[in-house]
C-alpha positions as CSV (number, residue, x, y, z in Angstrom):
1,X,37.4,0.1,22.3
2,X,36.1,2.6,24.9
3,X,32.4,2.5,25.7
4,X,31.8,5.9,24.3
5,X,33.4,4.9,21.0
6,X,31.4,1.7,20.9
7,X,28.1,3.5,21.5
8,X,28.8,6.0,18.8
9,X,29.8,3.4,16.2
10,X,26.8,1.2,17.0
11,X,24.5,4.2,16.6
12,X,26.0,5.1,13.2
13,X,25.6,1.5,12.0
14,X,22.0,1.5,13.1
15,X,21.2,4.8,11.5
16,X,22.4,3.4,8.2
17,X,19.8,0.7,8.1
18,X,16.7,2.2,9.7
19,X,13.4,3.4,8.2
20,X,14.7,7.0,7.9
21,X,16.0,6.2,4.5
22,X,18.7,7.9,2.4
23,X,19.2,11.5,1.2
24,X,17.2,10.9,-2.0
25,X,14.1,9.6,-0.2
26,X,12.4,13.0,0.1
27,X,13.6,15.2,-2.7
28,X,10.0,16.1,-3.6
29,X,8.8,16.9,0.0
30,X,10.4,19.7,2.0
31,X,9.6,20.6,5.6
32,X,6.5,22.5,4.6
33,X,5.3,19.6,2.6
34,X,5.9,17.1,5.4
35,X,4.0,19.4,7.9
36,X,1.1,19.6,5.4
37,X,0.9,15.8,5.3
38,X,0.7,15.7,9.1
39,X,-1.9,18.4,9.3
40,X,-3.9,16.6,6.5
41,X,-3.8,13.2,8.2
42,X,-4.9,14.6,11.6
43,X,-7.8,16.5,9.9
44,X,-8.9,13.4,8.0
45,X,-8.6,11.3,11.2
46,X,-11.0,13.6,13.1
47,X,-13.4,13.5,10.1
48,X,-13.2,9.6,10.2
49,X,-12.5,9.7,6.5
50,X,-9.2,8.6,5.0
51,X,-10.5,8.6,1.4
52,X,-8.9,11.9,0.4
53,X,-5.4,11.1,1.7
54,X,-2.7,10.9,-1.0
55,X,-1.9,7.2,-0.6
56,X,0.9,5.3,-2.4
57,X,0.1,2.0,-4.0
58,X,0.6,-0.7,-1.3
59,X,0.5,1.8,1.6
60,X,0.8,0.0,4.9
61,X,-0.9,1.1,8.2
62,X,-0.4,-0.1,11.7
63,X,-1.9,0.8,15.1
64,X,-0.1,-0.4,18.2
65,X,2.0,-2.7,16.0
66,X,-1.0,-4.4,14.3
67,X,-1.6,-4.1,10.6
68,X,-5.1,-2.7,10.0
69,X,-7.1,-1.4,7.1
70,X,-6.9,2.3,6.9
71,X,-10.0,3.7,8.6
72,X,-10.1,1.0,11.3
73,X,-9.0,1.3,14.9
74,X,-8.6,4.8,16.3
75,X,-10.1,6.2,13.1
76,X,-13.5,5.1,14.4
77,X,-13.3,6.3,18.0
78,X,-11.4,9.7,17.9
79,X,-13.6,12.7,18.3
80,X,-11.3,15.8,18.2
81,X,-7.7,17.1,18.2
82,X,-6.3,18.8,21.2
83,X,-4.0,21.8,21.4
84,X,-0.7,19.8,22.0
85,X,1.2,18.9,18.9
86,X,5.0,18.2,18.6
87,X,6.1,17.6,15.1
88,X,9.3,16.0,13.8
89,X,10.2,16.8,10.1
90,X,12.9,14.7,8.5
91,X,13.1,16.2,5.0
92,X,16.2,14.2,4.1
93,X,14.4,10.8,4.7
94,X,10.9,11.9,3.8
95,X,9.5,11.1,7.3
96,X,7.0,13.2,9.3
97,X,6.3,12.4,12.9
98,X,4.1,13.7,15.6
99,X,3.1,13.4,19.2
100,X,-0.4,14.7,19.6
101,X,-3.1,14.9,22.3
102,X,-6.4,13.8,20.9
103,X,-9.9,13.6,22.3
104,X,-11.7,10.2,22.3
105,X,-15.2,10.6,23.5
106,X,-15.1,12.2,26.9
107,X,-11.4,11.6,27.6
108,X,-8.1,12.6,26.1
109,X,-5.7,10.1,24.4
110,X,-2.0,10.3,23.5
111,X,-1.5,9.7,19.8
112,X,1.8,8.9,17.9
113,X,2.0,9.2,14.2
114,X,4.8,8.4,11.8
115,X,4.4,9.0,8.0
116,X,6.8,8.0,5.3
117,X,6.3,10.2,2.2
118,X,7.5,9.0,-1.2
119,X,6.8,11.0,-4.4
120,X,4.4,13.2,-2.2
121,X,2.3,10.1,-1.3
122,X,2.0,8.3,2.0
123,X,3.7,4.9,1.8
124,X,3.9,4.0,5.5
125,X,1.6,5.0,8.3
126,X,2.6,3.9,11.8
127,X,0.6,4.9,14.9
128,X,0.3,4.2,18.6
129,X,-2.6,5.2,20.8
130,X,-2.6,5.5,24.6
131,X,-6.3,5.5,25.4
132,X,-6.0,6.0,29.2
133,X,-3.7,6.1,32.2
134,X,-3.9,2.3,32.7
135,X,-2.4,1.8,29.2
136,X,0.2,4.5,29.7
137,X,1.0,3.5,33.3
138,X,0.3,7.1,34.0
139,X,-0.8,10.2,32.1
140,X,-0.5,13.8,33.1
141,X,-2.6,15.4,30.4
142,X,-2.9,18.7,32.2
143,X,0.8,19.3,31.4
144,X,0.3,18.7,27.6
145,X,-1.4,21.9,26.3
146,X,1.3,23.2,23.9
147,X,4.7,22.1,22.7
148,X,7.4,23.0,25.2
149,X,9.7,26.0,24.6
150,X,12.8,23.7,24.8
151,X,11.7,21.7,21.8
152,X,11.1,25.0,19.9
153,X,14.7,26.1,20.2
154,X,16.4,26.4,16.8
155,X,20.1,25.5,17.2
156,X,22.5,27.9,15.5
157,X,24.7,26.7,12.7
158,X,27.6,26.3,15.1
159,X,25.5,24.3,17.6
160,X,23.8,22.1,15.0
161,X,25.3,18.6,14.8
162,X,25.5,16.4,11.7
163,X,22.8,13.8,11.4
164,X,25.2,11.0,12.4
165,X,26.5,13.0,15.4
166,X,23.0,13.8,16.6
167,X,22.0,10.1,16.4
168,X,25.2,9.1,18.2
169,X,24.5,11.6,21.0
170,X,20.8,10.6,21.4
171,X,21.4,6.9,21.5
172,X,23.8,7.2,24.4
173,X,20.5,7.4,26.3
174,X,19.3,3.8,25.6
175,X,22.9,2.8,26.1
176,X,22.7,4.1,29.6
177,X,19.4,2.3,30.3
178,X,20.9,-0.9,28.9
179,X,23.6,-0.9,31.6
180,X,21.7,0.9,34.3
181,X,23.8,4.1,34.4
182,X,23.9,7.3,32.4
183,X,27.2,8.1,34.2
184,X,28.9,4.9,33.0
185,X,27.4,5.3,29.5
186,X,28.7,8.9,29.5
187,X,25.3,10.2,28.3
188,X,25.9,13.9,27.6
189,X,23.2,15.8,29.3
190,X,23.3,19.6,29.3
191,X,22.7,21.4,32.7
192,X,19.0,21.6,33.4
193,X,18.0,18.7,31.1
194,X,14.6,17.3,31.9
195,X,12.6,14.2,30.9
196,X,8.8,14.2,30.3
197,X,7.0,10.9,30.0
198,X,3.3,11.0,29.1
199,X,3.3,14.6,30.4
200,X,4.9,13.9,33.7
201,X,8.2,15.5,34.6
202,X,10.2,12.5,35.6
203,X,13.7,14.1,35.8
204,X,15.3,17.5,35.8
205,X,14.4,20.7,37.6
206,X,10.9,20.6,39.1
207,X,10.6,16.8,38.7
208,X,7.9,14.9,40.6
209,X,9.4,11.4,40.6
210,X,11.2,10.8,43.9
211,X,12.5,14.4,44.3
212,X,15.1,15.7,45.0
213,X,17.1,12.8,43.6
214,X,15.3,13.0,40.2
215,X,16.6,16.6,39.6
216,X,19.9,15.2,38.4
217,X,18.9,13.4,35.3
218,X,22.4,12.0,34.8
219,X,22.9,10.7,38.3
220,X,19.3,9.7,38.9
221,X,18.9,6.0,39.7
222,X,17.6,4.2,36.7
223,X,16.6,0.6,36.0
224,X,19.0,-1.8,34.1
225,X,17.2,-2.9,30.9
226,X,19.5,-5.4,29.2
227,X,17.0,-6.2,26.5
228,X,16.1,-2.7,25.5
229,X,16.0,-2.2,21.7
230,X,15.4,0.9,19.6
231,X,15.3,2.2,16.1
232,X,15.7,5.7,14.7
233,X,12.3,6.9,13.5
234,X,13.2,10.4,12.3
235,X,15.9,13.1,12.6
236,X,14.8,16.7,12.4
237,X,18.1,18.1,11.5
238,X,17.0,21.8,11.4
239,X,15.5,21.6,14.9
240,X,18.1,19.3,16.4
241,X,15.7,16.5,17.4
242,X,16.3,12.8,17.2
243,X,13.2,10.7,17.5
244,X,13.5,7.0,18.6
245,X,11.1,4.2,18.9
246,X,12.1,2.1,21.9
247,X,11.0,-1.2,23.4
248,X,12.3,-1.2,27.0
249,X,12.2,-5.0,27.3
250,X,10.4,-7.5,29.6
251,X,9.9,-6.4,33.2
252,X,10.5,-2.7,32.4
253,X,7.0,-2.1,33.9
254,X,4.8,-4.4,36.0
255,X,4.8,-8.2,35.3
256,X,7.7,-9.8,33.4
257,X,5.4,-10.4,30.4
258,X,4.9,-6.6,29.9
259,X,7.2,-3.9,28.6
260,X,7.2,-0.1,28.0
261,X,7.0,0.8,24.4
262,X,8.1,4.4,23.9
263,X,8.4,7.1,21.2
264,X,11.1,9.3,22.7
265,X,12.3,12.7,21.3
266,X,15.8,14.0,22.2
267,X,16.7,17.7,21.8
268,X,20.3,17.5,20.7
269,X,22.7,20.3,19.9
270,X,26.1,21.4,20.9
271,X,27.1,17.8,21.6
272,X,24.5,17.5,24.5
273,X,21.0,16.3,25.1
274,X,18.9,19.3,26.4
275,X,15.4,17.7,26.7
276,X,13.8,14.3,26.5
277,X,10.0,13.9,25.8
278,X,8.1,10.7,25.3
279,X,4.8,9.1,24.8
280,X,4.8,5.6,26.3
281,X,2.5,2.6,26.4
282,X,2.4,-0.7,28.3
283,X,2.3,-3.6,25.8
284,X,3.4,-7.2,25.7
285,X,7.2,-7.8,25.9
286,X,9.0,-8.9,22.8
287,X,6.2,-7.4,20.7
288,X,7.5,-6.7,17.2
289,X,6.7,-3.2,16.1
290,X,5.8,-4.3,12.6
291,X,8.4,-2.1,11.1
292,X,11.7,-3.4,12.3
């Protein structure tokens, strides 16, 4: 089997068993409904009061992979919401996701939120908080004021891919990292594709990581991460965005006992990846997400 066929098949199999659920999961919650749940959660978070959230019986909440009581952790230290918000609305699966810049006391923090909505109630709440540049390895908050124009592009009916095709296209990215080459993995980047990580432009036109070589995202030298794992967190079919939760594996950053844990969004349409944007945090290697 050719590598490209293998990656596509593996991606489809993975998509069938991830937390994004099936077509019937979100019949009662459309895009507007999902957006409302994200807005409501963030507003409650800033108020430090989860009591009015529509919680399902047995709702589960994690922060940085740890199960906590709702109201603990970042709920106690957050002080305000910033202007940067990138939403992912998966109406078919009943999943709403967000990358948000929040304020924690006198400094900004990167906040990741995934909500699972069943019968218009929150049944799963998964979060990650990058409190500072040390935890994120770096943070360029100044570049995170509003969502980027690239993510706001609405693909035409002709450009839009099926859910399965979009996942297969996006997951050629971790396939490239696994073998250390986007070229060999045949990762389909569109001309001008860029990659943001914690607000820093790491690849594509105008990149700051070892220019000028970083301007070619496909040919850019990348690490070989044989233990990288991922799952599909959400697929925003209308906007052409596939959102993955990745564990880059031991040694992907700093000492061998550490790993980068990333929530990475891929703008996919017309059979190509047009943008890659991620919030990332350094955490222990082999740390289970709590939702795998």
